[in-house]
C-alpha positions in Angstrom: -44.5 11.7 -7.6 -42.0 9.0 -6.6 -42.7 7.6 -3.2 -40.1 7.8 -0.4 -39.6 4.0 -0.4 -38.1 4.1 -3.9 -35.4 6.5 -2.7 -34.7 4.5 0.4 -34.4 1.3 -1.7 -32.0 3.0 -4.1 -30.0 4.4 -1.2 -29.8 1.0 0.5 -28.6 -0.6 -2.7 -26.0 2.1 -3.2 -24.8 1.8 0.3 -24.6 -2.0 0.0 -22.6 -1.8 -3.2 -20.2 0.7 -1.5 -19.9 -1.5 1.6 -19.1 -4.5 -0.6 -16.6 -2.5 -2.6 -14.9 -1.2 0.6 -14.6 -4.7 2.1 -13.5 -6.6 -1.0 -11.1 -4.2 -2.8 -7.4 -4.5 -2.4 -6.6 -1.2 -4.0 -6.7 1.8 -1.8 -8.1 4.1 -4.5 -11.0 1.6 -5.0 -11.7 1.6 -1.3 -11.8 5.4 -1.3 -14.3 5.3 -4.3 -16.5 2.8 -2.4 -16.5 5.2 0.6 -17.6 8.0 -1.6 -20.4 5.8 -2.9 -21.5 5.2 0.7 -21.4 8.9 1.4 -23.6 9.6 -1.6 -26.1 7.0 -0.4 -26.4 8.8 2.9 -26.8 12.1 1.1 -29.6 10.6 -0.9 -31.3 9.5 2.4 -31.0 13.0 3.9 -32.4 14.8 0.9 -35.2 12.3 0.5 -36.3 12.6 4.1 -36.0 16.3 4.0 -38.3 16.3 0.9 -41.0 14.0 2.3 -41.1 15.0 6.0 -43.1 18.2 6.7 -40.6 20.7 8.0 -40.1 24.4 7.5 -36.3 24.3 7.7 -34.0 22.6 5.3 -32.3 20.2 7.7 -31.8 17.4 5.2 -30.1 19.7 2.6 -27.9 21.2 5.3 -26.8 17.8 6.5 -26.1 16.8 2.9 -23.9 19.9 2.5 -22.0 18.8 5.6 -21.6 15.3 4.4 -20.3 16.6 1.0 -17.8 18.8 2.8 -16.6 15.9 4.9 -16.4 13.6 1.8 -14.3 16.2 0.0 -11.9 16.5 3.0 -11.8 12.7 3.2 -10.9 12.4 -0.4 -8.1 14.9 -0.2 -6.6 13.4 2.9 -7.1 9.8 1.6 -5.5 10.6 -1.7 -2.5 12.3 0.1 -2.1 9.1 2.1 -2.3 7.0 -1.0 0.4 9.1 -2.7 2.6 8.9 0.4 2.2 5.1 0.5 2.9 4.8 -3.2 6.1 6.9 -2.8 7.4 4.6 0.0 6.1 1.2 -1.1 5.6 1.5 -4.9 2.2 -0.1 -4.5 -1.3 1.0 -3.5 -2.6 -2.4 -2.6 -3.5 -2.4 1.1 -2.6 -6.0 1.7 1.0 -5.4 0.5 1.6 -2.5 2.9 2.8 -3.8 6.3 3.9 -0.9 8.4 3.5 -2.6 11.7 5.6 -5.7 10.9 9.2 -6.0 12.0 
């Protein structure tokens, strides 16, 4: 049986990689992928805690389902925004898009 600390270390590593990707990427699609990686790290935490904490209800799995639902909605809205930006600016690099200037 794998201890809880292994899951938490893996989840922290996934979250750190996602945070690094979200902060350093210039491409909007890469930023969305990094956000999905952070959502998956949170899901791993929820399911691991649900497995190892003594509870009769499935709160961790239920929260994970909610996070998956929110991540799917975020991906759909995010990709729609990226497509709209690409139509207007012919680029998906976030540093080239300057809507607030001039």
